[in-house]
C-alpha positions as CSV (number, residue, x, y, z in Angstrom):
1,M,7.5,-2.9,-25.6
2,H,6.3,-4.9,-22.6
3,S,3.1,-6.9,-22.5
4,E,-0.1,-5.3,-21.3
5,K,-0.3,-8.3,-18.9
6,V,1.7,-7.5,-15.7
7,P,2.4,-10.2,-13.1
8,I,2.5,-8.6,-9.6
9,A,3.1,-10.0,-6.2
10,L,2.2,-8.9,-2.7
11,I,4.4,-10.0,0.2
12,Q,2.3,-10.7,3.4
13,S,4.6,-11.3,6.3
14,S,5.0,-11.2,10.0
15,C,7.7,-9.0,11.6
16,Q,10.2,-9.4,14.4
17,S,11.9,-6.9,16.7
18,D,15.2,-6.9,14.7
19,P,14.9,-4.7,11.5
20,A,17.9,-6.5,9.9
21,E,16.0,-9.8,10.3
22,N,12.9,-8.3,8.7
23,M,14.9,-6.8,5.8
24,A,16.6,-10.2,5.2
25,K,13.2,-12.0,5.2
26,A,11.8,-9.4,2.8
27,C,14.7,-9.8,0.4
28,G,14.3,-13.5,0.4
29,K,10.6,-13.3,-0.4
30,I,11.3,-10.7,-3.1
31,R,13.7,-13.2,-4.7
32,E,11.1,-15.9,-4.5
33,A,8.4,-13.7,-6.1
34,A,10.7,-12.7,-8.9
35,A,11.7,-16.3,-9.6
36,R,8.1,-17.1,-9.9
37,G,7.6,-14.4,-12.5
38,A,6.4,-11.3,-10.6
39,R,7.5,-8.0,-12.2
40,I,6.0,-5.6,-9.7
41,I,6.4,-6.5,-6.0
42,C,4.9,-4.7,-3.1
43,L,5.9,-5.0,0.6
44,Q,3.6,-4.2,3.5
45,E,3.6,-1.0,5.4
46,L,6.7,-0.3,7.6
47,F,8.0,-3.8,6.6
48,T,11.4,-3.4,8.4
49,T,9.9,-3.0,11.9
50,R,7.2,-4.3,14.1
51,Y,4.2,-1.9,14.2
52,F,5.6,0.5,16.8
53,C,2.7,2.9,16.6
54,Q,0.7,0.9,19.2
55,T,2.3,3.1,21.8
56,E,3.8,6.7,22.0
57,D,7.4,6.0,22.7
58,Y,10.3,8.4,21.8
59,K,12.7,5.4,21.4
60,S,10.8,4.3,18.3
61,F,12.1,7.4,16.5
62,D,15.4,5.6,16.3
63,Y,13.9,3.3,13.7
64,A,13.6,6.2,11.2
65,E,16.0,6.6,8.3
66,P,16.5,8.9,5.4
67,V,14.8,8.2,2.1
68,P,16.9,7.6,0.1
69,G,19.0,5.8,2.6
70,P,20.2,2.4,3.7
71,S,17.0,0.5,3.0
72,T,16.4,2.1,-0.3
73,S,20.0,1.2,-1.3
74,V,19.3,-2.5,-0.6
75,M,16.0,-2.3,-2.6
76,Q,17.7,-0.6,-5.5
77,E,20.4,-3.3,-5.8
78,L,17.8,-6.0,-5.6
79,A,15.5,-4.4,-8.2
80,R,18.4,-3.9,-10.6
81,E,19.6,-7.5,-10.2
82,L,16.1,-9.1,-10.6
83,E,14.7,-6.5,-13.1
84,V,11.6,-6.0,-10.9
85,V,9.8,-2.9,-9.7
86,L,9.7,-2.7,-5.9
87,I,7.4,-0.7,-3.6
88,A,8.9,-0.3,-0.1
89,S,7.2,1.4,2.8
90,L,9.6,3.0,5.3
91,F,9.8,5.3,8.4
92,E,11.4,8.4,6.9
93,I,13.3,11.0,8.8
94,R,13.2,14.2,6.8
95,A,14.9,16.5,9.2
96,R,15.4,16.5,13.0
97,G,12.0,16.2,14.5
98,L,10.2,15.8,11.2
99,Y,9.1,12.3,10.2
100,H,6.9,10.7,7.5
101,N,5.4,7.3,6.7
102,T,6.8,7.0,3.2
103,A,6.7,4.6,0.3
104,V,9.5,4.5,-2.3
105,V,9.1,3.1,-5.8
106,I,12.2,1.5,-7.4
107,D,12.1,0.8,-11.1
108,A,13.4,-2.4,-12.7
109,D,16.8,-0.8,-13.5
110,G,17.3,0.1,-9.9
111,S,16.6,3.8,-10.3
112,S,14.4,5.5,-7.7
113,L,11.2,6.9,-9.3
114,G,10.4,8.9,-6.2
115,K,8.4,8.6,-3.0
116,Y,4.9,9.0,-1.7
117,R,4.3,10.3,1.8
118,K,1.2,9.0,3.6
119,M,-1.5,11.7,3.5
120,H,-4.1,10.5,6.0
121,I,-2.6,9.9,9.5
122,P,-4.8,8.0,12.0
123,D,-4.9,8.5,15.8
124,D,-6.9,5.7,17.4
125,P,-6.2,3.3,20.3
126,G,-3.4,1.1,19.1
127,F,-2.7,3.3,16.1
128,Y,-1.1,6.4,17.5
129,E,0.4,7.5,14.2
130,K,0.0,11.3,14.7
131,F,2.7,11.0,17.4
132,Y,5.2,9.8,14.8
133,F,4.2,11.0,11.3
134,T,3.7,14.4,9.7
135,P,1.0,14.3,6.9
136,G,2.4,13.9,3.4
137,D,3.1,17.1,1.4
138,L,3.9,15.6,-2.0
139,G,0.3,15.2,-3.1
140,Y,-1.0,12.1,-4.8
141,K,1.5,10.5,-7.1
142,V,1.8,8.1,-10.0
143,F,5.0,6.3,-11.1
144,K,5.7,5.3,-14.6
145,T,7.5,2.1,-14.1
146,R,9.0,-0.2,-16.8
147,Y,5.9,-2.5,-16.6
148,A,2.9,-0.2,-15.7
149,T,1.9,3.2,-14.4
150,I,1.1,2.7,-10.8
151,G,-0.2,4.7,-7.8
152,V,0.8,4.1,-4.2
153,L,-1.4,5.0,-1.2
154,I,-0.7,3.8,2.4
155,C,-3.1,2.1,4.9
156,W,-5.4,4.8,6.3
157,D,-5.4,6.4,2.8
158,Q,-7.3,3.4,1.6
159,W,-10.6,4.5,3.3
160,Y,-10.7,7.8,1.3
161,P,-12.3,7.7,-2.2
162,E,-10.8,11.1,-2.9
163,A,-7.3,9.7,-2.6
164,A,-8.0,6.8,-5.0
165,R,-9.8,9.1,-7.4
166,L,-7.1,11.7,-7.7
167,T,-4.4,9.0,-8.1
168,A,-6.4,7.3,-10.8
169,L,-7.1,10.6,-12.6
170,K,-3.3,11.0,-12.8
171,G,-3.1,7.8,-14.8
172,A,-2.6,5.0,-12.4
173,E,-3.4,1.6,-13.8
174,I,-2.8,-0.3,-10.5
175,L,-3.3,1.2,-7.0
176,F,-1.1,-0.4,-4.4
177,F,-1.9,-0.1,-0.7
178,P,0.8,-1.2,1.7
179,T,-1.0,-1.7,5.0
180,A,-0.7,-2.6,8.7
181,I,-4.2,-3.2,10.0
182,G,-5.6,-5.6,12.6
183,W,-7.8,-6.3,15.5
184,A,-7.3,-5.7,19.2
185,A,-6.1,-9.1,20.3
186,D,-8.4,-9.5,23.3
187,E,-11.5,-7.3,22.6
188,L,-13.6,-8.1,19.6
189,S,-16.1,-10.9,18.9
190,A,-15.7,-13.0,15.8
191,E,-18.7,-11.2,14.2
192,V,-17.2,-7.8,14.8
193,R,-13.8,-8.9,13.5
194,R,-15.4,-10.3,10.3
195,S,-17.4,-7.1,9.8
196,Q,-14.3,-4.9,10.1
197,R,-12.3,-7.0,7.7
198,D,-15.1,-7.1,5.2
199,A,-15.5,-3.3,5.4
200,W,-11.7,-3.0,4.7
201,I,-12.0,-5.3,1.6
202,T,-15.2,-3.6,0.4
203,I,-14.0,-0.1,0.4
204,Q,-11.0,-1.0,-1.7
205,R,-13.0,-3.0,-4.1
206,S,-15.1,0.1,-4.5
207,H,-12.1,2.1,-5.5
208,A,-11.4,-0.4,-8.3
209,I,-14.9,-0.2,-9.6
210,A,-15.4,3.6,-9.3
211,N,-12.1,4.3,-11.1
212,G,-11.7,1.4,-13.5
213,V,-8.3,0.3,-12.1
214,F,-6.7,-2.7,-10.5
215,V,-6.3,-2.6,-6.7
216,A,-3.6,-4.5,-4.7
217,A,-3.7,-4.3,-0.9
218,V,-0.9,-6.0,1.2
219,N,-1.3,-6.4,4.9
220,R,0.9,-8.0,7.6
221,V,0.1,-11.0,9.7
222,G,0.9,-12.2,13.2
223,T,0.3,-10.8,16.7
224,E,2.4,-7.9,17.9
225,D,1.7,-6.8,21.5
226,E,-2.0,-5.8,21.5
227,L,-2.8,-6.2,17.8
228,E,-3.5,-9.2,15.7
229,F,-3.0,-8.3,12.1
230,W,-5.6,-9.8,9.8
231,G,-3.6,-10.4,6.6
232,N,-6.1,-11.0,3.8
233,S,-3.9,-9.3,1.2
234,F,-5.7,-9.3,-2.1
235,V,-5.8,-8.1,-5.7
236,C,-9.0,-7.2,-7.5
237,D,-9.8,-6.2,-11.1
238,P,-11.6,-3.0,-12.2
239,Y,-15.0,-4.7,-11.7
240,G,-14.0,-5.2,-8.1
241,Q,-13.7,-9.0,-8.5
242,I,-11.0,-10.5,-6.3
243,I,-8.4,-12.2,-8.5
244,Q,-6.3,-13.6,-5.7
245,E,-6.2,-13.3,-1.9
246,A,-4.3,-14.7,1.1
247,T,-5.7,-16.1,4.3
248,H,-5.9,-13.9,7.4
249,Q,-3.3,-15.7,9.5
250,D,-0.5,-17.1,7.3
251,E,2.5,-15.6,5.6
252,A,2.0,-15.6,1.9
253,I,3.1,-14.3,-1.5
254,V,0.0,-13.3,-3.4
255,F,0.5,-13.5,-7.2
256,A,-1.9,-12.0,-9.8
257,E,-1.8,-11.0,-13.4
258,C,-3.1,-7.5,-14.2
259,D,-4.2,-7.2,-17.8
260,R,-3.9,-3.4,-18.4
261,S,-5.7,-3.7,-21.8
262,R,-8.9,-4.5,-19.9
263,I,-9.0,-1.1,-18.3
264,G,-10.3,0.5,-21.5
265,F,-13.0,-2.3,-21.7
266,Y,-14.2,-1.7,-18.2
267,R,-14.2,2.0,-18.5
268,S,-16.1,2.0,-21.8
269,H,-18.8,-0.3,-20.3
270,W,-19.0,1.6,-17.1
271,P,-18.0,5.1,-18.1
272,F,-17.9,6.7,-14.7
273,L,-15.0,9.0,-15.6
274,R,-16.9,10.2,-18.7
275,D,-20.0,11.1,-16.7
276,R,-18.5,12.9,-13.8
277,R,-20.0,16.3,-13.1
278,I,-16.8,18.0,-12.1
279,E,-18.4,21.4,-11.9
280,T,-20.7,20.3,-9.1
281,Y,-18.0,18.9,-6.8
282,G,-16.5,22.1,-5.4
283,D,-18.0,21.6,-1.9
284,V,-16.0,18.4,-1.4
285,Q,-13.2,20.7,-0.3
286,K,-15.2,21.8,2.7
287,R,-14.9,20.1,6.1
288,F,-18.7,19.8,6.5
289,L,-21.6,21.4,4.7
290,D,-23.3,23.3,7.6
291,E,-26.4,25.2,6.7
């Protein structure tokens, strides 16, 4: 039986134009994280490519691959060798003309535990994801890995309390959020940038508090075309207290220990799950509560 204390790592990295180069870098950082004791390792959103969603370009569909496929095979071999759990975010081609933003979870024996397809797809200047990705149809998922039961949500999903709640209700002890978020490189003042980043951190800390779980968010860094990614990958405990975090500009491996035995303590002292009035929440399924 494994310890209730689970060492995790988040790999915050910049990306180049060559997917093979990005994969090689990711594998090297996975090895480094494993050598330093991490048992669950999460990569950032779409880690094999630059963030191509800044423009609507048909050529970018060439980056897509089947899941399982070449990248998952590399991840499975690495997970088996190092006995680590890996969370890898990929551009999935499901069928001709049908694509998803997908995270695969590989267990510590190299077996695939399944995949999660991003549910909430943004469409904003610089983030034209609806052009590329079909919304996920697998629902909210948990994965019972060797070291912990985890949930995975992807980037835009992180703003929706419903997504975190449903994943936690399925038994997730740690919520992982592979992410690619940043500022327009030439538009925003320092104050607006700080406010946006603080809002991003705050909403995820609130998921930890409301659900009594650990939250781990991993973002990329570097400037790609018109976007400057703001890094700041972090892990927080079920009280929303940040355990470890990275800077906004540097590549980093963020290490944290998640003591799963503390989840019961937090939830008994702040029994939000106990006091939910589930019979009153039916209207949340409506788009808007018009009179």
